[in-house]
C-alpha positions, 0 to 999 in steps of 0.5 A: 594665704599665698596663691598657688601659681599655674606651674605648681598646679600643673606639677600637682596635677601630674603627680596626683594623677593616679590618686583618687579624686577624694584625696583633694578638696573639690576646688583643688581637684577642679583646678587639677582637672582643668589643667588636665583637660586643657592638656588633652585639648591641646593634644587633640585627644577629644575622648580624653577631654570629654572624660575630664569634663565629665569628671569635673562636672561630677565635682559639683563646683562652680565652673567658668563659662568657657567650660561649656563652650569647650565641652561642646567642642569636645563633644562635637569632635566625638560626634555626640552632636545632641550633647554638643548642642546642649553645651553650646546653648548652656554657654550662651545662656550663662555667658551672654552676648559679652561672652568671650566665645559668643560668636563662635558658640553661635556658629557652632550651635548653628552647625550642630542644628544643621547636623541634627536635621540630617540625623535620624530622630534618636535619643542616643546612638543605641536607641531606636530611630523614632518617627513623630506622628502627625498628632505631634504628641507621640513618636513611634519607632520607625522599625521593630526593635532590632537585635542590635538595639536589644543587645545594647540594652543588655550590654549596659545592664538592662533588659534583665540581662536576657539574651534572646536566641536569634533562631540562626537568622542573624542578629544585627538589623533583624528584629529581636525575637523570642520576646515576652511582654515583660521583656518588652516592658523592661526594654522600654524602662531601660530606654526611659532611664537611659535617655530621660524620655518617656518610652513605653509600649503603644496602646492597642488603639495607638498601634492601629492609628499608627499602622493605618496611617490614615487608610481604611483598607485591610492593609495599609498599602491596599485592599489585598496582600499583594506581593512583596509588601510584607513578610508573611506565609504567602506575602510573596517575599524572599523570607515568607514562612522561613525567617524574619527579614532585616527591618526596613526591607519593605516600603513604609506606610504613609507615616514613615513606619516600616514593617507595621504588618508582618515580620514579627508580632508587636506587643502592645500595652493592653490587657486582654482575655476573659480575666485580663491576664493576657496581653495583646500583640498586633501586626502578624508575622512571617509565620502566619498567612496574609489574613493574620497580617491585616491591620485589624489582626490581633493575637494574645498570649500570657505576658511571660510567654516568648516565641520565635515570632514575638517582637516589639515596637516602642512609643515615646510621649512628646 
């Protein structure tokens, strides 16, 4: 069979661009996409190059070693640093030291590692920032889950499509409210499915360990509520008994976790009540007095109940 020359392949790529991928055998479709992504790379249209790379990967055909290097470069240009790092590592593994781009891939890998060291600990752009605990086995979201993070879940078809009201306090970096235990579980499920990591609610004991951060006092900042250490009814903040505060408005505890006390109640995994038909919440909220935002404070409600001061925080197994 006569070999198809590159110029003919390019003409074929341009003439069938609007045709569905199944109209060509996979190996010919791969050749077509390789030409198109090369054209996108030369035009410095990196989002389009990433799109072509993803289409090519979906064909499940053998790919040249260089594919992973160029895919890493394209991902780096669109600021998908974690995925870029994975592609550079893949290239180095499949191409080895004799690979054409070995030196460039090492330099690019070092650059992505350095960039990641300066980035928040997040598994995706829309994911909560996570803070590993000193045990090394668990990471906890640095802040209560925000409206931005919840709305991203809904936008991608998760969280059962539920859009909670913000009570007129604003969305964005405010903690999401009007959340039931069942809603919280749905969010953790979406995160796990999106990232491949094991997200979940904290257990009651895990929450207390994370909140105390090695302290034994009623509050992780000392024996008394004091002033402007949290948001509660009588905590001396600008939001007391009025509304939630944007996450991170107060100093963190010794583990680097913000708003473990006050602002919104945080659902935990554990069942509670005489018949174990309720679920527990920890941390207190803007709506309660200082006695309800002590580390030992606990509240329970039915797993389907929502309220304007019910929120959530997630954990991730490491």
